[in-house]
N, C-alpha and C positions, 0 to 999 in steps of 0.2 A: 559397623564397617564404615569404612573411609572410602567415599565415590572418586572416581577420578575426577567427574564432573556433575554438577547439579545443575540443571537447565531449569531456571523458574520462567514459567509461561510455556502454554503448549500450542500457542497460535502457528502459523505457517514458519515463521522464524524460529521459534523455540522447538517445534517439532522435526525441523528439518536440521536442525544442531543436535538434538539427540541422537536421531536416524543416524548420522555421519558418523558421530562419534562410537555409536553403538556397534555399527560394521565395520570399524576400524580396531573393535576389540577393547574397548574402552569399558570399564565401569562406569555406568550413567544413571540417573536419576532425572525426570522429568515431573516437577511438579506443577500441577494446572488446577484452576479452580471450578473449571468445567463449568458447563452450560451456559456461557458466556457467548454469545454471537455477535462479532462485530459488525456495524454497519460497514456495506461494501457494496460497490454496482457489481464485483465480481469477475472483471473481466481479466483475463489470464493471456498473454501473447505467444504464440507459438514456439518462441524459444524457454519460455518456461516449460512447456508441455515437454519439451526434448529433453532441457537440461535436468529434468526431475521426475522423469520417467512418468507422468501423469497419466493414466488409463482414459480411453475412450468415454468408460463411465461414469468418469466424474464431469464431463461435460455434458451440461444442460442446455446450451445452446450453441450454435455457432454462427457469429454474428458475420454479415458480408458487406455491410454498409454501415458507414456513420454519418450521422446529419447533425451540422452544426446549427444552431437556429440563435438569431441575431435578437437584442432589444426589440427592435422592428419586426419581430416574425419572421424575418427572410430566412428561407432554409438552404444549407448547401450541401448535399450528399456529397460524400465520400466513398467511392468504391474500394473496398478491401481486396485489391488483386493478388492472385497465386496463392489464395489462403483464406484463413479465416481468423476472428479472434473469439478464443473459445469462454464460456461464461462459467461461474462454478456459485454455487450454492454454498455459501460461508458455513452455515449448520454442519451441511453436510462433510464439504470437502476437508475443516479443519480435522473433523473427526479421523476422517479416513487418513491425513498424516498422523494424528496422533497414534492411530492403530498399528501403521507401519512402523514407525519410530518402535512400539513397543514388540513387533515382531521380530526386528531388529537386533532386540535385546536388553533396551532401555527400559529400565522400572518404570512405571505409569503409578504416580501418586496422585490422588485428588486431595488438595486442600489449597489453603492460603497462606501466601507468604506474609510472614510479622517482624521479621527481622534477621540481620545478620550478625554473626560474631566472631572474631578473629583470634586463633589462637598462633602459637609460633608453629606448631607444624599441622595445623588443619584451620580450617573455615566451618562454621555451622551455620546453617540455615534453620531458622526455628518458623514452623508454620503451624497453624489451627486444621487440622483432620476433618476435613466436610462430614464424615458419617460418624464419627465418634464424637467432634467436637473438641478433642484432646488437642493440648501443644502438645508439639513433637518436634525432633530436630534429625536433622541430616547431616555427617560430617563429611567433608570433601574438601580436595586439594583445591578445585576451581571452580568458579559461578558464570553462567551466563546469563545475563538479564534481558529477558525476552520478553517482559511483563507489561508491555505498550505505551501509549504516550505518556502516561502519566505514572512511568516504573518509580516505585519504590526503591529500587535499587539504585536505578540513576542519580536520584535526588539524594541517595543517602553515601553512594560510594564514588561517584564520578563528578569533576567540577563542572558545573555549566548543566547538571541534568534535572535541576529544578528549574530553567528558564528555557526549554524550548519552544518557537513559535509553534503554536497551531490554529488549526480551523476545528470547528464543533460540525461534525458531520449527522444528519438524520435520515433515516430512509425508512421507507413503509414497503413491505412485500405482501403484493397484491396476487389474489388471483387473476392471472391475463386471459384478456381476451381474445377471439380468432383475430387476424388482420382486420384491421378499420381504416377509415380512411386517414387515420391519423396515426394509429400504433402498427409498427411491422414487428412481428417476433424474428426477424432476421434482420433486424436495424438497433442500433444504438441510437439516443438521442441526446446529444450536450445541448444545456440550452444556457446562454450566457445573456443574462437578463438579470438588470439590478432588481428589478421587483422580487423576482424568486432570492438571488443571492446578491450582495451590495459588492462583494470583492472576491467572489469563488464562482461556483455555477451549480447549474441542477442538471439530473440525470434522470432518464428513462431508460432500464438496462432490461431485455428480454432475458428470462431466466428459465426458459420451456413453459412449462404450465404455469409458472409465477411470472412477477416483474419486479425489479426494484425501481422506486420511484424517491427521489431524494433531492437533498443539495446541502452544502456547508456553506460556512461563514465562520469569518474571525470576528465579525463585528458584534457589539454586546448590545444586547437589545433586540434581535431581530426575533422574529417569532419563528421556530424553526419549523414547528407543525404548521402553523398558517400558511409558512410557503410551500411546504409540501402539498395541502389541499388546494391552493391555486395551480400549481403545477400538475396535479393529479386532473384537474377541471379543464386545463387547459389542453391534456393530453386525451379527454376523452374518458378517462378512469375512474372518475368519480363513484359512479357504481359498484365496483369492483370489490371484490370481498377482502378485505384487510386479515391477513396471516400474522404478522407480527412486526412489532415498530422496534427501533433500535437506534441509538445513537451514541456517539463516543468523540473524543478529541484524535484528529489527525495531524501530525506532526510535520512541517514543510522546510526543515533546516536539519541537515544532519550535526550534530554535536562535534565541537572541534576536538573533542578527547573522549574514547569509548571504553576505557579501562582506567583503573584505579592504581596500576602499575604493581598489583599487590597478586590479586587473585579473583578479580570480576571485569568481566569484560560486556560490552552491552551488544545487542543484535535487534533488528526490525525498529519497530515504532520508538522502543527506549532508547536506540541509537537516532532517532529523527530520520528516517531512511525512506519516507513518504516522497515521492519525486513532486515538486513543485508544478504548478500550473495545471497538470494533468491530475495530483493526488493519486496516481496510481501506487500501490503498496504492497501486492502481494507478490510479484517478481522479486522487487527490491529487498524484502522482507526476506524471503528463502535465501536470496544469494547472502543478505546480511549474517542466517544463521547459518550457512555453510562457511563464509569467514572464519565466524568467529568460532565453529568448531575445529577449522584447519590452525587458529591461532592457538586455542587451546592443546591440541596437540601438537605443536610444536613446543609450547609451554611444558607441556608433560613429559615430552623426549628430551629436552636438553636441562630441564630445572629452572631455565630462566625468565621470571617474572615479566621480564621486558617484552617477551616475543608475544604477548597479548596485543601488543600496538599490531602486529600485524594484520589485524581484522579489520580496519580501519583503512591501512596501508593498501592492502588488497583491494577494497571497494571502491576506494577513492580512483586508484591507477585506472580501474577502466570506465566508471560511471562518473565521476567529477565534473568532466566535461558537459556532459549531459545533465546535469543538476544545475550547473551553472547557466547553460542555456535555457533551460525552461524556467529557473528564477528571474532570468533578465525578461522573458516573455511575460510572465506573470506581473512584473511590476509595470512593464510599459502598458498592458492591455486590459489587465483588471480593475485599472481605476475608476473606469466612468462608463456608463452605456455610450458615450458617443465612441470611446475606445475599445469597447468589445466590438461596436458595430464595424470599426475598421477592421478588427481581428477577423470576425469572420468574411469582410470581404477578401480578406489574403486569402482565407481557404477556397475562394473560387479557383485560385493558380492551380494548372495540373503539377508545376513544378512541386509548389509547397504541398499538395497530397501526395504525391508519391515519394517527397523525401522524409514527409512525416512518418507516415507508415512504415517505409523502408527502417526507420529509425526506430518505431514502435515495435516492429515486428522482430529485428534483430537486436534490440537493443545496443545501439551505437549509431553516431554520425556516421551518417554516408558521406566518402569524399570523393566519390566517381565521377560527380557531374560538376566539374567547378563553376563552369557558366551558368548550370539552374542556381549558383549558391550565389552568386553576384545578381542573378536577376530578384531572386527572392530578397537579397539586402536591402536592392535599389527600392522595391516596392514597397518593402518595411518602412524604409527612412523617407519613403513619400508621404505613408498616411502618419506616421510619428510626428513629421513636420506640417501635417495639415495642406502639402502641396496637390494632394488630389480630394474629392469629396467621399465622406464615409463609407457611402454606396457603391464607390469605384470598385469594379471586378476585372 
């Protein structure tokens, strides 16, 4: 048989694409190697919960405060007003999404992508079946590559797909303690400290009975496990049982092109759509899967391969400005501990807190308070030009 679309990868992006296409009546296969759990803090905003109909049973914790910690250990607590940030455990959340795609009608196949072959009237995905070990083939009209930051499909099919900049993320899932003087099961801690990460940040994110403790860096030679051990010690979590350990690359720049102009379009990490500065990826991955499915649906309807370009156009139309601002923030403040100290100082500002979380919760920049934007811009300029001391609030 020839599928309308084969989705390679069953993470949040691939599972979302497969579900959307199956619900629209298309014949879809989702190829996933299974058993892979991506290192991830697990935070999802209210907009994701609403847009993608996530049931409350998948939310393992509801966070009401974010704590920013500077290199000198100054802590700024930012309350999350009028709502919460949901936390999910990727081990269960990703499987929930895959099962939902299958229930919608997608054919779920467990195996490892090997190669892609192009014929005049169809495309073939070659994979190794996980159960039998045999090499099998899937014939399809279109392919969605949702196979992660080091996407084999991106490298093989899309210009620039082998050059996505990324950080390496590592975390440990631990058995969480009850509330202590340092750890709070209702609070996410984000640690901006060069001893933990010289160019990104560390985190302690509650997951109900568990917690994710980790960090990311793009600097070669950094011992991620040692840094995470130090972070656990600083957070009073050394003696907590370690459930599992995971590491993976996290892309930080969307590719300039997401399709090959013929039969392949990328989604999620494969397209590089993790937010700079914050490293947030689940929401953008699922949006990436949705726009990829929309593009494939258009191409199937019109017969025009150029409609695959819709995926990137739709995504960037809504999120380009946010990504640009976050990239500027990372470039400005993650360079040194002195800059990180200044960044945490900015977080003292109530306008910064409100605008930051309004943007995070709703996934768009808020233009309703122009004077607040001006005030923040002036404070930002004062810090970057060192007109005020780093500890200025």
